[in-house]
LUMNUTI-514242 format. One record per atom (N, C-alpha, C, O): residue number from 1; residue in one letter; atom name; x, y, z. Coordinates in Angstrom, 2 decimals. Example, Ala and Ser with C-alpha at 12.3 -4.5 7.8 and 13.67 -1.06 7.14 Angstrom:
<keros>
KERO    i  aa  at        X        Y        Z
KERO    1   A   N    13.19    -5.69     7.80
KERO    1   A  CA    12.30    -4.50     7.80
KERO    1   A   C    13.20    -3.30     7.80
KERO    1   A   O    14.24    -3.32     8.46
KERO    2   S   N    12.85    -2.25     7.08
KERO    2   S  CA    13.67    -1.06     7.14
KERO    2   S   C    12.90     0.03     7.87
KERO    2   S   O    13.41     1.14     8.04
</keros>
This chain:
<keros>
KERO    i  aa  at        X        Y        Z
KERO    1   M   N   -23.90     4.88    10.82
KERO    1   M  CA   -22.78     4.09    11.44
KERO    1   M   C   -21.68     4.63    10.88
KERO    1   M   O   -21.76     5.23     9.81
KERO    2   T   N   -20.33     4.47    11.66
KERO    2   T  CA   -19.21     5.11    11.32
KERO    2   T   C   -18.32     3.95    10.42
KERO    2   T   O   -17.56     4.21     9.49
KERO    3   S   N   -18.59     2.83    10.87
KERO    3   S  CA   -17.76     1.55    10.03
KERO    3   S   C   -18.46     1.07     8.83
KERO    3   S   O   -17.87     0.36     8.01
KERO    4   G   N   -19.76     1.44     8.68
KERO    4   G  CA   -20.46     0.95     7.49
KERO    4   G   C   -21.63     0.34     7.94
KERO    4   G   O   -21.69    -0.25     9.02
KERO    5   D   N   -22.75     0.48     6.99
KERO    5   D  CA   -24.02     0.04     7.27
KERO    5   D   C   -24.28    -1.43     6.96
KERO    5   D   O   -25.27    -2.07     7.33
KERO    6   Y   N   -23.26    -1.90     6.21
KERO    6   Y  CA   -23.45    -3.45     5.70
KERO    6   Y   C   -22.42    -4.20     5.98
KERO    6   Y   O   -21.33    -3.63     5.99
KERO    7   R   N   -22.46    -5.41     6.22
KERO    7   R  CA   -21.36    -6.30     6.68
KERO    7   R   C   -21.43    -7.34     6.01
KERO    7   R   O   -22.42    -8.06     6.17
KERO    8   I   N   -20.43    -7.69     5.10
KERO    8   I  CA   -19.99    -8.95     4.39
KERO    8   I   C   -19.40    -9.75     5.39
KERO    8   I   O   -18.42    -9.42     6.07
KERO    9   E   N   -20.15   -11.06     5.47
KERO    9   E  CA   -19.53   -11.99     6.63
KERO    9   E   C   -19.64   -13.45     6.17
KERO    9   E   O   -20.52   -13.86     5.40
KERO   10   S   N   -18.69   -14.18     6.70
KERO   10   S  CA   -18.62   -15.62     6.70
KERO   10   S   C   -18.13   -16.37     8.08
KERO   10   S   O   -17.49   -15.77     8.95
KERO   11   S   N   -18.41   -17.42     8.15
KERO   11   S  CA   -17.82   -18.15     9.43
KERO   11   S   C   -16.58   -18.61     8.88
KERO   11   S   O   -15.97   -19.25     9.75
KERO   12   H   N   -15.89   -18.55     7.72
KERO   12   H  CA   -14.69   -18.75     7.19
KERO   12   H   C   -13.85   -17.57     6.50
KERO   12   H   O   -14.41   -16.56     6.07
KERO   13   P   N   -12.70   -17.73     6.46
KERO   13   P  CA   -12.08   -16.36     5.61
KERO   13   P   C   -12.63   -16.22     4.12
KERO   13   P   O   -12.76   -17.18     3.36
KERO   14   I   N   -12.92   -15.01     3.84
KERO   14   I  CA   -13.33   -14.54     2.49
KERO   14   I   C   -12.25   -14.14     1.71
KERO   14   I   O   -11.32   -13.46     2.15
KERO   15   A   N   -12.37   -14.66     0.25
KERO   15   A  CA   -11.19   -14.33    -0.61
KERO   15   A   C   -11.86   -13.63    -1.98
KERO   15   A   O   -12.72   -14.25    -2.59
KERO   16   S   N   -11.45   -12.43    -2.38
KERO   16   S  CA   -11.81   -11.72    -3.55
KERO   16   S   C   -10.75   -10.79    -3.71
KERO   16   S   O   -10.05   -10.30    -2.82
KERO   17   L   N   -10.68   -10.57    -5.16
KERO   17   L  CA    -9.79    -9.53    -5.78
KERO   17   L   C   -10.55    -8.14    -5.47
KERO   17   L   O    -9.91    -7.09    -5.54
KERO   18   L   N   -11.65    -8.14    -5.19
KERO   18   L  CA   -12.41    -6.87    -5.10
KERO   18   L   C   -12.18    -6.22    -3.52
KERO   18   L   O   -12.54    -5.09    -3.20
KERO   19   L   N   -11.57    -7.09    -2.69
KERO   19   L  CA   -11.29    -6.55    -1.09
KERO   19   L   C   -10.05    -6.04    -1.07
KERO   19   L   O    -9.20    -6.50    -1.84
KERO   20   P   N    -9.74    -5.07    -0.22
KERO   20   P  CA    -8.38    -4.52    -0.02
KERO   20   P   C    -7.38    -5.70     0.54
KERO   20   P   O    -6.18    -5.79     0.26
KERO   21   T   N    -8.10    -6.54     1.37
KERO   21   T  CA    -7.16    -7.60     1.96
KERO   21   T   C    -8.24    -8.95     1.97
KERO   21   T   O    -9.44    -8.80     2.19
KERO   22   S   N    -7.69   -10.11     1.74
KERO   22   S  CA    -8.47   -11.21     1.94
KERO   22   S   C    -7.81   -11.94     3.03
KERO   22   S   O    -6.67   -11.79     3.50
KERO   23   G   N    -8.88   -12.87     3.39
KERO   23   G  CA    -8.79   -13.84     4.58
KERO   23   G   C    -9.36   -13.30     5.94
KERO   23   G   O    -9.16   -13.82     7.04
KERO   24   E   N   -10.10   -12.19     5.69
KERO   24   E  CA   -10.95   -11.66     6.99
KERO   24   E   C   -12.17   -12.37     6.96
KERO   24   E   O   -12.49   -12.88     5.88
KERO   25   Q   N   -12.92   -12.49     7.94
KERO   25   Q  CA   -14.25   -13.03     8.08
KERO   25   Q   C   -15.41   -12.11     8.08
KERO   25   Q   O   -16.55   -12.58     8.09
KERO   26   Q   N   -15.15   -10.53     8.07
KERO   26   Q  CA   -16.08    -9.81     7.88
KERO   26   Q   C   -15.47    -8.31     7.48
KERO   26   Q   O   -14.42    -7.83     7.91
KERO   27   Y   N   -16.34    -7.74     6.60
KERO   27   Y  CA   -16.04    -6.57     5.98
KERO   27   Y   C   -17.15    -5.49     6.13
KERO   27   Y   O   -18.31    -5.91     6.05
KERO   28   F   N   -16.98    -4.22     6.33
KERO   28   F  CA   -18.03    -3.40     6.39
KERO   28   F   C   -17.87    -2.30     5.44
KERO   28   F   O   -16.83    -1.68     5.26
KERO   29   V   N   -19.16    -2.09     4.76
KERO   29   V  CA   -19.15    -1.07     3.65
KERO   29   V   C   -20.46    -0.33     3.93
KERO   29   V   O   -21.34    -0.79     4.65
KERO   30   R   N   -20.51     0.94     3.27
KERO   30   R  CA   -21.49     1.70     3.53
KERO   30   R   C   -22.72     1.61     2.40
KERO   30   R   O   -23.80     2.11     2.70
KERO   31   D   N   -22.55     0.99     1.16
KERO   31   D  CA   -23.31     0.92     0.23
KERO   31   D   C   -23.90    -0.60     0.02
KERO   31   D   O   -23.20    -1.61    -0.13
KERO   32   R   N   -25.22    -0.55     0.05
KERO   32   R  CA   -25.95    -2.16    -0.16
KERO   32   R   C   -25.51    -2.77    -1.60
KERO   32   R   O   -25.12    -3.94    -1.58
KERO   33   A   N   -25.53    -2.16    -2.75
KERO   33   A  CA   -25.11    -2.63    -3.97
KERO   33   A   C   -23.73    -3.00    -4.05
KERO   33   A   O   -23.40    -4.04    -4.62
KERO   34   L   N   -22.97    -2.28    -3.57
KERO   34   L  CA   -21.52    -2.64    -3.32
KERO   34   L   C   -21.28    -3.94    -2.47
KERO   34   L   O   -20.55    -4.85    -2.87
KERO   35   A   N   -22.00    -3.98    -1.20
KERO   35   A  CA   -21.79    -5.11    -0.63
KERO   35   A   C   -22.35    -6.41    -1.06
KERO   35   A   O   -21.85    -7.48    -0.71
KERO   36   V   N   -23.31    -6.31    -1.77
KERO   36   V  CA   -23.81    -7.62    -2.65
KERO   36   V   C   -23.06    -7.87    -3.70
KERO   36   V   O   -22.98    -9.05    -4.02
KERO   37   T   N   -22.42    -7.00    -4.39
KERO   37   T  CA   -21.67    -7.25    -5.68
KERO   37   T   C   -20.51    -7.88    -5.20
KERO   37   T   O   -20.15    -8.92    -5.75
KERO   38   V   N   -19.77    -7.34    -4.14
KERO   38   V  CA   -18.48    -8.02    -3.59
KERO   38   V   C   -18.79    -9.25    -2.83
KERO   38   V   O   -17.89   -10.08    -2.77
KERO   39   A   N   -19.79    -9.47    -2.32
KERO   39   A  CA   -20.05   -10.75    -1.72
KERO   39   A   C   -20.49   -11.89    -2.78
KERO   39   A   O   -20.27   -13.05    -2.44
KERO   40   A   N   -21.03   -11.69    -3.89
KERO   40   A  CA   -21.55   -12.28    -5.07
KERO   40   A   C   -20.21   -12.77    -5.66
KERO   40   A   O   -20.13   -13.90    -6.15
KERO   41   K   N   -19.20   -11.95    -5.60
KERO   41   K  CA   -17.96   -12.35    -6.58
KERO   41   K   C   -16.89   -12.85    -5.63
KERO   41   K   O   -15.73   -12.93    -6.04
KERO   42   S   N   -17.18   -13.19    -4.40
KERO   42   S  CA   -16.17   -13.67    -3.55
KERO   42   S   C   -16.27   -15.22    -3.18
KERO   42   S   O   -17.33   -15.76    -3.50
KERO   43   T   N   -15.49   -15.85    -2.66
KERO   43   T  CA   -15.47   -17.04    -2.39
KERO   43   T   C   -15.05   -17.17    -0.91
KERO   43   T   O   -14.72   -16.19    -0.24
KERO   44   T   N   -15.09   -18.46    -0.43
KERO   44   T  CA   -14.53   -18.66     1.07
KERO   44   T   C   -13.31   -19.57     0.84
KERO   44   T   O   -13.06   -20.05    -0.26
KERO   45   L   N   -12.53   -19.77     1.97
KERO   45   L  CA   -11.50   -20.56     2.11
KERO   45   L   C   -11.72   -21.39     3.16
KERO   45   L   O   -11.54   -20.82     4.24
KERO   46   P   N   -12.12   -22.77     3.24
KERO   46   P  CA   -12.16   -23.62     1.87
KERO   46   P   C   -13.43   -23.09     1.31
KERO   46   P   O   -14.23   -22.42     1.97
KERO   47   T   N   -13.59   -23.43     0.05
KERO   47   T  CA   -14.75   -23.19    -0.72
KERO   47   T   C   -15.95   -24.09    -0.11
KERO   47   T   O   -15.78   -25.05     0.64
KERO   48   G   N   -17.02   -23.65    -0.52
KERO   48   G  CA   -18.40   -24.16    -0.26
KERO   48   G   C   -18.95   -23.65     1.05
KERO   48   G   O   -19.94   -24.24     1.47
KERO   49   Q   N   -18.48   -22.64     1.75
KERO   49   Q  CA   -19.22   -22.03     2.76
KERO   49   Q   C   -19.97   -20.85     2.44
KERO   49   Q   O   -19.70   -20.27     1.39
KERO   50   E   N   -20.96   -20.35     3.26
KERO   50   E  CA   -21.77   -19.27     3.09
KERO   50   E   C   -21.21   -18.02     3.34
KERO   50   E   O   -20.42   -17.86     4.27
KERO   51   I   N   -21.58   -17.02     2.50
KERO   51   I  CA   -21.26   -15.55     2.57
KERO   51   I   C   -22.55   -14.91     2.80
KERO   51   I   O   -23.51   -15.26     2.12
KERO   52   R   N   -22.65   -14.07     3.65
KERO   52   R  CA   -23.79   -13.10     3.73
KERO   52   R   C   -23.67   -11.67     3.79
KERO   52   R   O   -22.60   -11.23     4.19
KERO   53   V   N   -24.66   -10.81     3.43
KERO   53   V  CA   -24.61    -9.55     3.65
KERO   53   V   C   -25.76    -9.18     4.62
KERO   53   V   O   -26.92    -9.56     4.44
KERO   54   V   N   -25.36    -8.42     5.67
KERO   54   V  CA   -26.18    -8.17     6.78
KERO   54   V   C   -26.37    -6.51     6.96
KERO   54   V   O   -25.42    -5.72     7.03
KERO   55   H   N   -27.73    -6.17     7.01
KERO   55   H  CA   -27.80    -4.78     7.38
KERO   55   H   C   -27.63    -4.52     8.77
KERO   55   H   O   -28.47    -4.92     9.57
KERO   56   V   N   -26.69    -3.92     9.11
KERO   56   V  CA   -26.06    -3.69    10.59
KERO   56   V   C   -27.18    -3.19    11.57
KERO   56   V   O   -27.46    -3.77    12.62
KERO   57   P   N   -27.75    -2.16    11.14
KERO   57   P  CA   -28.63    -1.48    12.04
KERO   57   P   C   -29.93    -2.34    12.54
KERO   57   P   O   -30.46    -2.25    13.65
KERO   58   T   N   -30.34    -3.23    11.38
KERO   58   T  CA   -31.53    -4.21    11.74
KERO   58   T   C   -31.29    -5.62    11.92
KERO   58   T   O   -32.15    -6.37    12.38
KERO   59   G   N   -30.04    -6.03    11.52
KERO   59   G  CA   -29.53    -7.27    11.53
KERO   59   G   C   -30.14    -8.34    10.33
KERO   59   G   O   -29.89    -9.54    10.24
KERO   60   E   N   -30.93    -7.59     9.52
KERO   60   E  CA   -31.55    -8.43     8.42
KERO   60   E   C   -30.48    -8.75     7.42
KERO   60   E   O   -29.70    -7.95     6.91
KERO   61   V   N   -30.57   -10.18     7.19
KERO   61   V  CA   -29.68   -10.75     5.94
KERO   61   V   C   -30.27   -10.34     4.76
KERO   61   V   O   -31.38   -10.76     4.44
KERO   62   V   N   -29.52    -9.42     3.96
KERO   62   V  CA   -30.31    -9.02     2.70
KERO   62   V   C   -29.66    -9.77     1.50
KERO   62   V   O   -30.26    -9.81     0.42
KERO   63   F   N   -28.60   -10.31     1.64
KERO   63   F  CA   -28.16   -11.47     0.61
KERO   63   F   C   -27.39   -12.59     1.18
KERO   63   F   O   -26.74   -12.43     2.21
KERO   64   R   N   -27.41   -13.76     0.54
KERO   64   R  CA   -26.56   -15.00     0.97
KERO   64   R   C   -26.33   -15.85    -0.19
KERO   64   R   O   -27.10   -15.97    -1.15
KERO   65   K   N   -25.15   -16.47    -0.03
KERO   65   K  CA   -24.91   -17.36    -1.18
KERO   65   K   C   -23.83   -18.38    -0.49
KERO   65   K   O   -23.07   -18.10     0.44
KERO   66   R   N   -23.96   -19.67    -1.19
KERO   66   R  CA   -22.97   -20.50    -0.83
KERO   66   R   C   -21.82   -20.54    -1.76
KERO   66   R   O   -22.06   -20.61    -2.96
KERO   67   S   N   -20.63   -20.50    -1.34
KERO   67   S  CA   -19.51   -20.43    -2.29
KERO   67   S   C   -19.43   -21.87    -2.90
KERO   67   S   O   -19.49   -22.86    -2.18
KERO   68   V   N   -19.29   -21.94    -4.34
KERO   68   V  CA   -19.23   -23.05    -4.92
KERO   68   V   C   -17.98   -23.29    -5.56
KERO   68   V   O   -17.38   -22.34    -6.06
KERO   69   R   N   -17.40   -24.68    -5.63
KERO   69   R  CA   -16.31   -24.91    -6.22
KERO   69   R   C   -16.66   -25.04    -7.85
KERO   69   R   O   -17.56   -25.76    -8.30
KERO   70   R   N   -15.81   -24.24    -8.59
KERO   70   R  CA   -16.03   -24.49    -9.85
KERO   70   R   C   -15.54   -25.64   -10.62
KERO   70   R   O   -14.36   -25.91   -10.38
KERO   71   P   N   -16.14   -26.40   -11.48
KERO   71   P  CA   -15.44   -27.67   -12.06
KERO   71   P   C   -14.21   -27.31   -12.88
KERO   71   P   O   -14.24   -26.31   -13.60
KERO   72   E   N   -13.12   -28.10   -12.78
KERO   72   E  CA   -11.99   -28.10   -13.57
KERO   72   E   C   -12.11   -28.00   -14.85
KERO   72   E   O   -12.94   -28.73   -15.39
KERO   73   Q   N   -11.36   -27.12   -15.65
KERO   73   Q  CA   -11.35   -27.16   -17.17
KERO   73   Q   C   -10.68   -28.44   -17.71
KERO   73   Q   O    -9.69   -28.84   -17.09
KERO   74   P   N   -11.02   -29.00   -18.57
KERO   74   P  CA   -10.40   -30.37   -19.15
KERO   74   P   C    -9.13   -29.79   -19.91
KERO   74   P   O    -9.15   -28.76   -20.59
KERO   75   D   N    -7.94   -30.66   -19.66
KERO   75   D  CA    -6.84   -30.10   -20.57
KERO   75   D   C    -7.02   -30.70   -22.00
KERO   75   D   O    -7.45   -31.84   -22.19
KERO   76   E   N    -6.65   -29.87   -22.95
KERO   76   E  CA    -6.72   -30.14   -24.35
KERO   76   E   C    -5.56   -30.32   -24.95
KERO   76   E   O    -5.51   -30.56   -26.15
</keros>
């Protein structure tokens, strides 16, 4: 495939420092390990929504996670 064999996707905007632009709902990459790593380190806006990595040729979901809100650190 020309655009990438793996799609990182969500029904909500994806935010990550590892992506060239944040706020899109899907990104295409060629490498499975890279796709899973980026998805694992990403969050959604608003938080709490699912992020998936899909193998585009087969449609198989190879990774999924729900973005979780991290508890606030107490002030000291």
